[in-house]
N, C-alpha and C positions, 0 to 999 in steps of 0.2 A: 781620818779626821769628820773630812770635808759633809762625806753621806752621814756617822751618824750629824750635821749640827741642822744638815740639813732635815733630813728625818724629824729632829728632832720643832724644827719648827713648822712645817710644812707636811708634816706625816701627815695620816688619815688620824693618829691616836695625836697629833701635835698640839702644841705651846697651844696655837692660830686653833686651833678645831677643839679646842678645855673652853679659854676664852668666848668663843660663839658660841657655845654649851652652856656657859656660865650668864654668855646676857637671856638664854633664853629662856634658863632654867625665875633668875632674874621675874621679869617680865610676865610668867605665868604666875612666877607664886602674888603678883602686885592684882592678876589678874583676880587669881582665887582668893587676894581679901579684899578685893570687891564685892565679889561675887555671895561672898559669904555676910558681908556685912550690909549687902542689898537683901541678901534672905532675913538677915535679924530683921531687917525693915519691915519686911512685908505678913511678917509671921508680928513680930507689933498689930501692927493694921490690920490682924487675921483677926486677929482676940481681939484688942478691941470692938472690930462689928457684931461680933456674936457678942460682946457682955456687956459693950456700954450703949444705952439704948441712943442717948444724946450726939453722940457720938457719925450712928447708925444715921437719925436723920438729918446732921449737915455734912456729912457723906454722900445719901441718895440728892439733898438738895445742890451741893456744889459741881456734883458727876455725872446729874441726869437732870437738872431744872425739875426735881420733886418735886410738892408742899402737899399742905393739911390742907381738908375741905376749909374754903373759909379763908386761908389768907389767903396776904395780894402778895403779887414780886413783883417790885420796883426795877427797872433797867435802864442805867444811867448812861449814857454814849456820852463817848469822849470827845469836843470838839479836837480840830483837826485846823491846826493859825496857818 
């Protein structure tokens, strides 16, 4: 009986190993969910960049600092106190 109890909790396929695998599964499922949400966000951004000219212009201005000919850019520095 003692051997069976020990084997149940501490064996290769014991309860403690099961709990460890269960935690690992939950962590992996969370990671999959986060990556899936990021993937959806990136797909939406790609669609906007392909189809929405105003979004494309805004993205180019913010990300790369590009401007149209004749436009002026004003940059304001924050004062340190």
